[in-house]
ChimeraX commands (.cxc) that place a marker at each C-alpha (Angstrom):
marker #1 position -0.01,0.07,0.07 radius 0.5
marker #1 position 1.58,3.40,-1.00 radius 0.5
marker #1 position 1.93,6.40,1.28 radius 0.5
marker #1 position -0.91,8.24,-0.59 radius 0.5
marker #1 position -3.40,5.37,0.19 radius 0.5
marker #1 position -2.41,5.39,3.75 radius 0.5
marker #1 position -2.64,9.10,4.19 radius 0.5
marker #1 position -6.14,8.94,2.49 radius 0.5
marker #1 position -7.26,6.13,4.73 radius 0.5
marker #1 position -6.07,7.92,7.75 radius 0.5
marker #1 position -7.89,11.08,6.80 radius 0.5
marker #1 position -11.12,9.27,6.17 radius 0.5
marker #1 position -10.95,7.43,9.38 radius 0.5
marker #1 position -10.29,10.58,11.37 radius 0.5
marker #1 position -13.22,12.46,9.53 radius 0.5
marker #1 position -15.53,9.68,10.46 radius 0.5
marker #1 position -14.34,9.52,14.09 radius 0.5
marker #1 position -14.41,13.32,14.65 radius 0.5
marker #1 position -18.26,13.67,14.91 radius 0.5
marker #1 position -18.50,10.82,17.35 radius 0.5
marker #1 position -15.69,12.37,19.57 radius 0.5
marker #1 position -17.32,15.93,19.43 radius 0.5
marker #1 position -20.91,14.46,20.03 radius 0.5
marker #1 position -22.38,15.11,23.59 radius 0.5
marker #1 position -22.02,12.20,25.97 radius 0.5
marker #1 position -24.80,10.86,28.12 radius 0.5
marker #1 position -23.40,12.57,31.19 radius 0.5
marker #1 position -23.10,16.35,31.24 radius 0.5
marker #1 position -19.97,18.44,30.57 radius 0.5
marker #1 position -19.23,21.79,32.14 radius 0.5
marker #1 position -21.41,24.40,30.72 radius 0.5
marker #1 position -23.44,21.94,28.43 radius 0.5
marker #1 position -27.29,22.35,28.21 radius 0.5
marker #1 position -29.86,19.70,27.94 radius 0.5
marker #1 position -33.63,19.55,27.66 radius 0.5
marker #1 position -35.80,16.76,28.89 radius 0.5
marker #1 position -39.52,15.85,28.58 radius 0.5
marker #1 position -40.99,13.30,31.02 radius 0.5
marker #1 position -44.37,12.07,32.35 radius 0.5
marker #1 position -45.95,9.29,34.28 radius 0.5
marker #1 position -48.08,8.40,37.32 radius 0.5
marker #1 position -47.62,9.50,40.85 radius 0.5
marker #1 position -48.67,7.06,43.59 radius 0.5
marker #1 position -49.68,8.52,46.96 radius 0.5
marker #1 position -48.31,6.73,49.84 radius 0.5
marker #1 position -49.77,8.98,52.66 radius 0.5
marker #1 position -51.91,12.00,52.85 radius 0.5
marker #1 position -55.42,12.89,53.47 radius 0.5
marker #1 position -57.92,15.03,51.37 radius 0.5
marker #1 position -59.95,15.57,54.47 radius 0.5
marker #1 position -60.03,14.55,58.06 radius 0.5
marker #1 position -62.72,13.19,60.20 radius 0.5
marker #1 position -64.94,14.71,62.87 radius 0.5
marker #1 position -68.47,14.45,64.37 radius 0.5
marker #1 position -70.56,17.61,64.16 radius 0.5
marker #1 position -73.93,17.86,65.73 radius 0.5
marker #1 position -76.74,19.68,63.73 radius 0.5
marker #1 position -79.55,20.88,65.98 radius 0.5
marker #1 position -81.95,21.31,63.05 radius 0.5
marker #1 position -81.81,19.78,59.63 radius 0.5
marker #1 position -84.55,22.14,58.62 radius 0.5
marker #1 position -81.76,24.44,57.38 radius 0.5
marker #1 position -80.83,21.95,54.91 radius 0.5
marker #1 position -84.33,20.58,54.08 radius 0.5
marker #1 position -87.36,22.47,55.25 radius 0.5
marker #1 position -89.44,19.28,55.40 radius 0.5
marker #1 position -86.92,18.24,58.31 radius 0.5
marker #1 position -87.52,21.12,60.50 radius 0.5
marker #1 position -86.87,20.39,64.12 radius 0.5
marker #1 position -85.03,17.03,63.27 radius 0.5
marker #1 position -81.53,16.82,64.91 radius 0.5
marker #1 position -78.63,14.86,63.49 radius 0.5
marker #1 position -74.90,14.30,63.99 radius 0.5
marker #1 position -72.73,14.43,60.99 radius 0.5
marker #1 position -70.10,11.64,61.34 radius 0.5
marker #1 position -67.61,12.43,58.67 radius 0.5
marker #1 position -64.73,9.97,58.27 radius 0.5
marker #1 position -61.15,11.02,56.91 radius 0.5
marker #1 position -60.50,10.15,53.22 radius 0.5
marker #1 position -57.07,9.91,51.57 radius 0.5
marker #1 position -55.78,10.75,48.15 radius 0.5
marker #1 position -56.12,7.22,46.95 radius 0.5
marker #1 position -59.89,7.23,48.14 radius 0.5
marker #1 position -60.67,10.36,46.40 radius 0.5
marker #1 position -58.41,10.71,43.58 radius 0.5
marker #1 position -56.74,7.39,42.88 radius 0.5
marker #1 position -53.52,7.96,40.95 radius 0.5
marker #1 position -52.12,11.29,40.16 radius 0.5
marker #1 position -50.32,12.06,36.71 radius 0.5
marker #1 position -47.72,14.71,35.76 radius 0.5
marker #1 position -45.82,15.83,32.80 radius 0.5
marker #1 position -42.69,17.90,32.95 radius 0.5
marker #1 position -40.15,19.85,30.89 radius 0.5
marker #1 position -36.69,20.26,32.17 radius 0.5
marker #1 position -33.57,22.39,31.48 radius 0.5
marker #1 position -30.31,21.24,32.94 radius 0.5
marker #1 position -26.89,22.85,33.16 radius 0.5
marker #1 position -23.77,20.74,33.41 radius 0.5
marker #1 position -21.27,21.49,36.25 radius 0.5
marker #1 position -18.82,18.67,35.40 radius 0.5
marker #1 position -18.92,15.14,33.86 radius 0.5
marker #1 position -20.92,13.80,36.72 radius 0.5
marker #1 position -23.19,16.72,38.03 radius 0.5
marker #1 position -25.68,19.17,36.87 radius 0.5
marker #1 position -28.14,21.75,38.10 radius 0.5
marker #1 position -31.63,21.57,36.79 radius 0.5
marker #1 position -35.02,23.46,36.70 radius 0.5
marker #1 position -38.29,22.07,35.56 radius 0.5
marker #1 position -41.95,22.99,34.91 radius 0.5
marker #1 position -44.48,20.40,35.82 radius 0.5
marker #1 position -48.31,20.19,35.10 radius 0.5
marker #1 position -50.19,17.56,37.20 radius 0.5
marker #1 position -53.68,16.38,37.61 radius 0.5
marker #1 position -56.14,13.77,38.98 radius 0.5
marker #1 position -59.78,13.20,38.39 radius 0.5
marker #1 position -62.19,13.65,41.24 radius 0.5
marker #1 position -65.07,11.30,41.98 radius 0.5
marker #1 position -67.97,10.63,44.25 radius 0.5
marker #1 position -67.61,8.49,47.24 radius 0.5
marker #1 position -69.02,8.01,50.64 radius 0.5
marker #1 position -67.55,10.27,53.30 radius 0.5
marker #1 position -69.46,9.37,56.44 radius 0.5
marker #1 position -72.94,9.23,57.83 radius 0.5
marker #1 position -75.59,11.32,59.36 radius 0.5
marker #1 position -76.91,9.84,62.45 radius 0.5
marker #1 position -80.57,10.82,62.98 radius 0.5
marker #1 position -81.92,9.69,66.37 radius 0.5
marker #1 position -85.50,10.50,65.53 radius 0.5
marker #1 position -85.30,7.94,62.75 radius 0.5
marker #1 position -83.14,5.64,64.69 radius 0.5
marker #1 position -80.79,5.39,61.66 radius 0.5
marker #1 position -77.69,6.54,60.00 radius 0.5
marker #1 position -78.05,8.02,56.60 radius 0.5
marker #1 position -75.00,7.85,54.08 radius 0.5
marker #1 position -73.29,11.06,53.35 radius 0.5
marker #1 position -71.50,11.35,49.80 radius 0.5
marker #1 position -69.00,13.76,48.58 radius 0.5
marker #1 position -67.79,14.76,45.18 radius 0.5
marker #1 position -64.73,16.76,44.68 radius 0.5
marker #1 position -63.29,18.97,41.93 radius 0.5
marker #1 position -60.26,17.45,39.92 radius 0.5
marker #1 position -56.95,18.05,41.59 radius 0.5
marker #1 position -54.74,20.43,39.25 radius 0.5
marker #1 position -51.63,22.17,39.70 radius 0.5
marker #1 position -48.60,23.81,38.12 radius 0.5
marker #1 position -45.09,23.53,39.69 radius 0.5
marker #1 position -41.60,24.82,39.46 radius 0.5
marker #1 position -38.67,22.44,40.73 radius 0.5
marker #1 position -34.93,23.23,41.15 radius 0.5
marker #1 position -32.42,20.72,42.08 radius 0.5
marker #1 position -28.98,18.93,41.79 radius 0.5
marker #1 position -28.30,15.78,40.04 radius 0.5
marker #1 position -25.28,13.55,40.55 radius 0.5
marker #1 position -24.30,10.75,37.96 radius 0.5
marker #1 position -22.57,7.75,39.41 radius 0.5
marker #1 position -20.74,7.07,36.25 radius 0.5
marker #1 position -19.06,9.27,33.49 radius 0.5
marker #1 position -18.58,6.71,30.79 radius 0.5
marker #1 position -20.44,4.16,28.76 radius 0.5
marker #1 position -24.03,4.32,27.65 radius 0.5
marker #1 position -25.86,3.68,31.09 radius 0.5
marker #1 position -25.82,6.36,33.52 radius 0.5
marker #1 position -27.44,5.88,36.98 radius 0.5
marker #1 position -27.97,8.90,39.07 radius 0.5
marker #1 position -29.45,10.42,42.37 radius 0.5
marker #1 position -30.86,13.81,42.81 radius 0.5
marker #1 position -32.51,16.22,45.28 radius 0.5
marker #1 position -35.07,18.91,44.62 radius 0.5
marker #1 position -37.12,21.71,46.05 radius 0.5
marker #1 position -40.50,22.66,44.66 radius 0.5
marker #1 position -43.32,25.17,44.75 radius 0.5
marker #1 position -46.88,24.22,43.25 radius 0.5
marker #1 position -49.77,26.35,42.55 radius 0.5
marker #1 position -52.96,24.03,43.25 radius 0.5
marker #1 position -56.20,25.07,41.84 radius 0.5
marker #1 position -59.12,25.58,44.19 radius 0.5
marker #1 position -61.10,22.40,45.03 radius 0.5
marker #1 position -64.81,22.78,45.69 radius 0.5
marker #1 position -67.05,19.84,46.65 radius 0.5
marker #1 position -70.67,18.62,46.70 radius 0.5
marker #1 position -72.03,16.86,49.69 radius 0.5
marker #1 position -75.34,15.06,49.41 radius 0.5
marker #1 position -77.52,12.88,51.81 radius 0.5
marker #1 position -79.81,11.21,49.17 radius 0.5
marker #1 position -81.93,9.62,51.74 radius 0.5
marker #1 position -82.98,12.99,53.33 radius 0.5
marker #1 position -83.14,14.82,49.93 radius 0.5
marker #1 position -80.30,17.12,51.29 radius 0.5
marker #1 position -77.57,18.61,48.67 radius 0.5
marker #1 position -74.87,21.15,49.36 radius 0.5
marker #1 position -73.65,22.13,45.92 radius 0.5
marker #1 position -70.30,23.84,45.01 radius 0.5
marker #1 position -69.04,24.06,48.62 radius 0.5
marker #1 position -65.74,25.89,48.94 radius 0.5
marker #1 position -63.29,23.44,50.40 radius 0.5
marker #1 position -59.70,24.35,49.46 radius 0.5
marker #1 position -58.82,27.80,48.02 radius 0.5
marker #1 position -56.04,28.29,45.42 radius 0.5
marker #1 position -52.88,27.21,47.23 radius 0.5
marker #1 position -49.17,27.73,47.04 radius 0.5
marker #1 position -47.57,24.57,48.30 radius 0.5
marker #1 position -43.96,24.06,49.05 radius 0.5
marker #1 position -42.22,20.63,48.79 radius 0.5
marker #1 position -39.10,18.60,48.35 radius 0.5
marker #1 position -37.94,15.26,46.94 radius 0.5
marker #1 position -35.36,12.77,46.46 radius 0.5
marker #1 position -34.83,10.76,43.01 radius 0.5
marker #1 position -33.15,7.77,41.67 radius 0.5
marker #1 position -33.00,7.03,38.15 radius 0.5
marker #1 position -30.99,6.29,35.00 radius 0.5
marker #1 position -30.29,7.69,31.44 radius 0.5
marker #1 position -29.33,5.47,28.64 radius 0.5
marker #1 position -27.65,7.02,25.81 radius 0.5
marker #1 position -29.51,5.97,22.56 radius 0.5
marker #1 position -27.76,8.42,20.09 radius 0.5
marker #1 position -25.06,11.09,20.41 radius 0.5
marker #1 position -27.29,13.85,21.67 radius 0.5
marker #1 position -30.31,11.73,22.71 radius 0.5
marker #1 position -30.98,9.65,25.95 radius 0.5
marker #1 position -33.88,7.95,27.40 radius 0.5
marker #1 position -34.38,7.29,30.96 radius 0.5
marker #1 position -36.49,6.15,33.96 radius 0.5
marker #1 position -36.88,7.70,37.26 radius 0.5
marker #1 position -38.75,7.34,40.68 radius 0.5
marker #1 position -38.17,8.79,44.14 radius 0.5
marker #1 position -39.96,10.17,47.04 radius 0.5
marker #1 position -41.93,13.50,47.15 radius 0.5
marker #1 position -43.41,15.61,49.79 radius 0.5
marker #1 position -45.94,18.49,49.15 radius 0.5
marker #1 position -47.31,20.67,51.95 radius 0.5
marker #1 position -50.96,21.40,53.13 radius 0.5
marker #1 position -53.52,23.09,51.06 radius 0.5
marker #1 position -55.19,26.44,52.02 radius 0.5
marker #1 position -58.48,25.43,53.52 radius 0.5
marker #1 position -61.61,27.53,52.91 radius 0.5
marker #1 position -64.20,27.23,55.70 radius 0.5
marker #1 position -66.60,29.77,54.31 radius 0.5
marker #1 position -69.31,27.13,53.64 radius 0.5
marker #1 position -68.52,24.37,55.97 radius 0.5
marker #1 position -67.72,26.20,59.10 radius 0.5
marker #1 position -71.34,26.86,60.04 radius 0.5
marker #1 position -71.94,23.08,60.05 radius 0.5
marker #1 position -69.09,22.44,62.49 radius 0.5
marker #1 position -66.81,20.88,59.85 radius 0.5
marker #1 position -64.09,23.56,59.88 radius 0.5
marker #1 position -61.39,21.12,60.97 radius 0.5
marker #1 position -61.72,18.61,58.28 radius 0.5
marker #1 position -59.83,20.49,55.61 radius 0.5
marker #1 position -56.92,21.36,57.79 radius 0.5
marker #1 position -54.76,19.08,55.68 radius 0.5
marker #1 position -54.02,18.23,52.10 radius 0.5
marker #1 position -50.40,17.33,52.42 radius 0.5
marker #1 position -49.04,14.13,50.93 radius 0.5
marker #1 position -46.08,11.82,50.36 radius 0.5
marker #1 position -45.84,10.23,47.03 radius 0.5
marker #1 position -43.76,8.13,44.62 radius 0.5
marker #1 position -43.58,9.32,41.10 radius 0.5
marker #1 position -42.65,6.99,38.18 radius 0.5
marker #1 position -41.38,8.87,35.16 radius 0.5
marker #1 position -40.21,8.02,31.64 radius 0.5
marker #1 position -38.06,10.71,29.94 radius 0.5
marker #1 position -36.28,11.50,26.67 radius 0.5
marker #1 position -33.40,13.92,26.96 radius 0.5
marker #1 position -31.79,16.13,24.26 radius 0.5
marker #1 position -28.37,17.54,24.72 radius 0.5
marker #1 position -27.10,20.69,22.90 radius 0.5
marker link #1:1,2 radius 0.2
marker link #1:2,3 radius 0.2
marker link #1:3,4 radius 0.2
marker link #1:4,5 radius 0.2
marker link #1:5,6 radius 0.2
marker link #1:6,7 radius 0.2
marker link #1:7,8 radius 0.2
marker link #1:8,9 radius 0.2
marker link #1:9,10 radius 0.2
marker link #1:10,11 radius 0.2
marker link #1:11,12 radius 0.2
marker link #1:12,13 radius 0.2
marker link #1:13,14 radius 0.2
marker link #1:14,15 radius 0.2
marker link #1:15,16 radius 0.2
marker link #1:16,17 radius 0.2
marker link #1:17,18 radius 0.2
marker link #1:18,19 radius 0.2
marker link #1:19,20 radius 0.2
marker link #1:20,21 radius 0.2
marker link #1:21,22 radius 0.2
marker link #1:22,23 radius 0.2
marker link #1:23,24 radius 0.2
marker link #1:24,25 radius 0.2
marker link #1:25,26 radius 0.2
marker link #1:26,27 radius 0.2
marker link #1:27,28 radius 0.2
marker link #1:28,29 radius 0.2
marker link #1:29,30 radius 0.2
marker link #1:30,31 radius 0.2
marker link #1:31,32 radius 0.2
marker link #1:32,33 radius 0.2
marker link #1:33,34 radius 0.2
marker link #1:34,35 radius 0.2
marker link #1:35,36 radius 0.2
marker link #1:36,37 radius 0.2
marker link #1:37,38 radius 0.2
marker link #1:38,39 radius 0.2
marker link #1:39,40 radius 0.2
marker link #1:40,41 radius 0.2
marker link #1:41,42 radius 0.2
marker link #1:42,43 radius 0.2
marker link #1:43,44 radius 0.2
marker link #1:44,45 radius 0.2
marker link #1:45,46 radius 0.2
marker link #1:46,47 radius 0.2
marker link #1:47,48 radius 0.2
marker link #1:48,49 radius 0.2
marker link #1:49,50 radius 0.2
marker link #1:50,51 radius 0.2
marker link #1:51,52 radius 0.2
marker link #1:52,53 radius 0.2
marker link #1:53,54 radius 0.2
marker link #1:54,55 radius 0.2
marker link #1:55,56 radius 0.2
marker link #1:56,57 radius 0.2
marker link #1:57,58 radius 0.2
marker link #1:58,59 radius 0.2
marker link #1:59,60 radius 0.2
marker link #1:60,61 radius 0.2
marker link #1:61,62 radius 0.2
marker link #1:62,63 radius 0.2
marker link #1:63,64 radius 0.2
marker link #1:64,65 radius 0.2
marker link #1:65,66 radius 0.2
marker link #1:66,67 radius 0.2
marker link #1:67,68 radius 0.2
marker link #1:68,69 radius 0.2
marker link #1:69,70 radius 0.2
marker link #1:70,71 radius 0.2
marker link #1:71,72 radius 0.2
marker link #1:72,73 radius 0.2
marker link #1:73,74 radius 0.2
marker link #1:74,75 radius 0.2
marker link #1:75,76 radius 0.2
marker link #1:76,77 radius 0.2
marker link #1:77,78 radius 0.2
marker link #1:78,79 radius 0.2
marker link #1:79,80 radius 0.2
marker link #1:80,81 radius 0.2
marker link #1:81,82 radius 0.2
marker link #1:82,83 radius 0.2
marker link #1:83,84 radius 0.2
marker link #1:84,85 radius 0.2
marker link #1:85,86 radius 0.2
marker link #1:86,87 radius 0.2
marker link #1:87,88 radius 0.2
marker link #1:88,89 radius 0.2
marker link #1:89,90 radius 0.2
marker link #1:90,91 radius 0.2
marker link #1:91,92 radius 0.2
marker link #1:92,93 radius 0.2
marker link #1:93,94 radius 0.2
marker link #1:94,95 radius 0.2
marker link #1:95,96 radius 0.2
marker link #1:96,97 radius 0.2
marker link #1:97,98 radius 0.2
marker link #1:98,99 radius 0.2
marker link #1:99,100 radius 0.2
marker link #1:100,101 radius 0.2
marker link #1:101,102 radius 0.2
marker link #1:102,103 radius 0.2
marker link #1:103,104 radius 0.2
marker link #1:104,105 radius 0.2
marker link #1:105,106 radius 0.2
marker link #1:106,107 radius 0.2
marker link #1:107,108 radius 0.2
marker link #1:108,109 radius 0.2
marker link #1:109,110 radius 0.2
marker link #1:110,111 radius 0.2
marker link #1:111,112 radius 0.2
marker link #1:112,113 radius 0.2
marker link #1:113,114 radius 0.2
marker link #1:114,115 radius 0.2
marker link #1:115,116 radius 0.2
marker link #1:116,117 radius 0.2
marker link #1:117,118 radius 0.2
marker link #1:118,119 radius 0.2
marker link #1:119,120 radius 0.2
marker link #1:120,121 radius 0.2
marker link #1:121,122 radius 0.2
marker link #1:122,123 radius 0.2
marker link #1:123,124 radius 0.2
marker link #1:124,125 radius 0.2
marker link #1:125,126 radius 0.2
marker link #1:126,127 radius 0.2
marker link #1:127,128 radius 0.2
marker link #1:128,129 radius 0.2
marker link #1:129,130 radius 0.2
marker link #1:130,131 radius 0.2
marker link #1:131,132 radius 0.2
marker link #1:132,133 radius 0.2
marker link #1:133,134 radius 0.2
marker link #1:134,135 radius 0.2
marker link #1:135,136 radius 0.2
marker link #1:136,137 radius 0.2
marker link #1:137,138 radius 0.2
marker link #1:138,139 radius 0.2
marker link #1:139,140 radius 0.2
marker link #1:140,141 radius 0.2
marker link #1:141,142 radius 0.2
marker link #1:142,143 radius 0.2
marker link #1:143,144 radius 0.2
marker link #1:144,145 radius 0.2
marker link #1:145,146 radius 0.2
marker link #1:146,147 radius 0.2
marker link #1:147,148 radius 0.2
marker link #1:148,149 radius 0.2
marker link #1:149,150 radius 0.2
marker link #1:150,151 radius 0.2
marker link #1:151,152 radius 0.2
marker link #1:152,153 radius 0.2
marker link #1:153,154 radius 0.2
marker link #1:154,155 radius 0.2
marker link #1:155,156 radius 0.2
marker link #1:156,157 radius 0.2
marker link #1:157,158 radius 0.2
marker link #1:158,159 radius 0.2
marker link #1:159,160 radius 0.2
marker link #1:160,161 radius 0.2
marker link #1:161,162 radius 0.2
marker link #1:162,163 radius 0.2
marker link #1:163,164 radius 0.2
marker link #1:164,165 radius 0.2
marker link #1:165,166 radius 0.2
marker link #1:166,167 radius 0.2
marker link #1:167,168 radius 0.2
marker link #1:168,169 radius 0.2
marker link #1:169,170 radius 0.2
marker link #1:170,171 radius 0.2
marker link #1:171,172 radius 0.2
marker link #1:172,173 radius 0.2
marker link #1:173,174 radius 0.2
marker link #1:174,175 radius 0.2
marker link #1:175,176 radius 0.2
marker link #1:176,177 radius 0.2
marker link #1:177,178 radius 0.2
marker link #1:178,179 radius 0.2
marker link #1:179,180 radius 0.2
marker link #1:180,181 radius 0.2
marker link #1:181,182 radius 0.2
marker link #1:182,183 radius 0.2
marker link #1:183,184 radius 0.2
marker link #1:184,185 radius 0.2
marker link #1:185,186 radius 0.2
marker link #1:186,187 radius 0.2
marker link #1:187,188 radius 0.2
marker link #1:188,189 radius 0.2
marker link #1:189,190 radius 0.2
marker link #1:190,191 radius 0.2
marker link #1:191,192 radius 0.2
marker link #1:192,193 radius 0.2
marker link #1:193,194 radius 0.2
marker link #1:194,195 radius 0.2
marker link #1:195,196 radius 0.2
marker link #1:196,197 radius 0.2
marker link #1:197,198 radius 0.2
marker link #1:198,199 radius 0.2
marker link #1:199,200 radius 0.2
marker link #1:200,201 radius 0.2
marker link #1:201,202 radius 0.2
marker link #1:202,203 radius 0.2
marker link #1:203,204 radius 0.2
marker link #1:204,205 radius 0.2
marker link #1:205,206 radius 0.2
marker link #1:206,207 radius 0.2
marker link #1:207,208 radius 0.2
marker link #1:208,209 radius 0.2
marker link #1:209,210 radius 0.2
marker link #1:210,211 radius 0.2
marker link #1:211,212 radius 0.2
marker link #1:212,213 radius 0.2
marker link #1:213,214 radius 0.2
marker link #1:214,215 radius 0.2
marker link #1:215,216 radius 0.2
marker link #1:216,217 radius 0.2
marker link #1:217,218 radius 0.2
marker link #1:218,219 radius 0.2
marker link #1:219,220 radius 0.2
marker link #1:220,221 radius 0.2
marker link #1:221,222 radius 0.2
marker link #1:222,223 radius 0.2
marker link #1:223,224 radius 0.2
marker link #1:224,225 radius 0.2
marker link #1:225,226 radius 0.2
marker link #1:226,227 radius 0.2
marker link #1:227,228 radius 0.2
marker link #1:228,229 radius 0.2
marker link #1:229,230 radius 0.2
marker link #1:230,231 radius 0.2
marker link #1:231,232 radius 0.2
marker link #1:232,233 radius 0.2
marker link #1:233,234 radius 0.2
marker link #1:234,235 radius 0.2
marker link #1:235,236 radius 0.2
marker link #1:236,237 radius 0.2
marker link #1:237,238 radius 0.2
marker link #1:238,239 radius 0.2
marker link #1:239,240 radius 0.2
marker link #1:240,241 radius 0.2
marker link #1:241,242 radius 0.2
marker link #1:242,243 radius 0.2
marker link #1:243,244 radius 0.2
marker link #1:244,245 radius 0.2
marker link #1:245,246 radius 0.2
marker link #1:246,247 radius 0.2
marker link #1:247,248 radius 0.2
marker link #1:248,249 radius 0.2
marker link #1:249,250 radius 0.2
marker link #1:250,251 radius 0.2
marker link #1:251,252 radius 0.2
marker link #1:252,253 radius 0.2
marker link #1:253,254 radius 0.2
marker link #1:254,255 radius 0.2
marker link #1:255,256 radius 0.2
marker link #1:256,257 radius 0.2
marker link #1:257,258 radius 0.2
marker link #1:258,259 radius 0.2
marker link #1:259,260 radius 0.2
marker link #1:260,261 radius 0.2
marker link #1:261,262 radius 0.2
marker link #1:262,263 radius 0.2
marker link #1:263,264 radius 0.2
marker link #1:264,265 radius 0.2
marker link #1:265,266 radius 0.2
view
């Protein structure tokens, strides 16, 4: 093989390798930017939508005139997020800035939601009828926007598989939640009852996950962790007069998100 052929082959090999050498790796570099889209379910481990209490009502006539003079005790039982909303869902867009080959700072915008439903929340004990009538509640959908900021540390800086751990702080803006309470057997309905006002909720979380480099500037991943979100802003304007002001002094939750993601590196 002559020198010209060797030189040509060397040049061609170098030209082919340069894009791969210059391409972004799966882990960050100092000053490197990336953008991720992710989404998935969030399973609530602990947290009540409302608490429980016993509230005497001297005269049901205020709720149904045909029951004037009839007394009752509202026996409200606590209900958690699983009871009322089942599984939450969230989608997220995230920007990350590389500090070095194994760490980065990130900020994210999240939209989360869960569908409300109708369920029994307790009973109304009516001594005059010698019975307890079921009380039902239907709650508005749970919806929020959130901002997260955090730090992510990758356990490896080579290869295609990149496990990591992360910590984050968050703030969420949760839409107001109204409720409708009914006692069908007594023909009583309290519609559009104010329950939680618009809420600013602070939270924090720890994550574990991985990214797999599918292409030079593209990674896919899976993440889970533990999240905490604080109490909601209770609104007692409608339920306070019934002796139920204490049942909405809650709304915090511990949850486990499971998210799939796709990440683009610039």
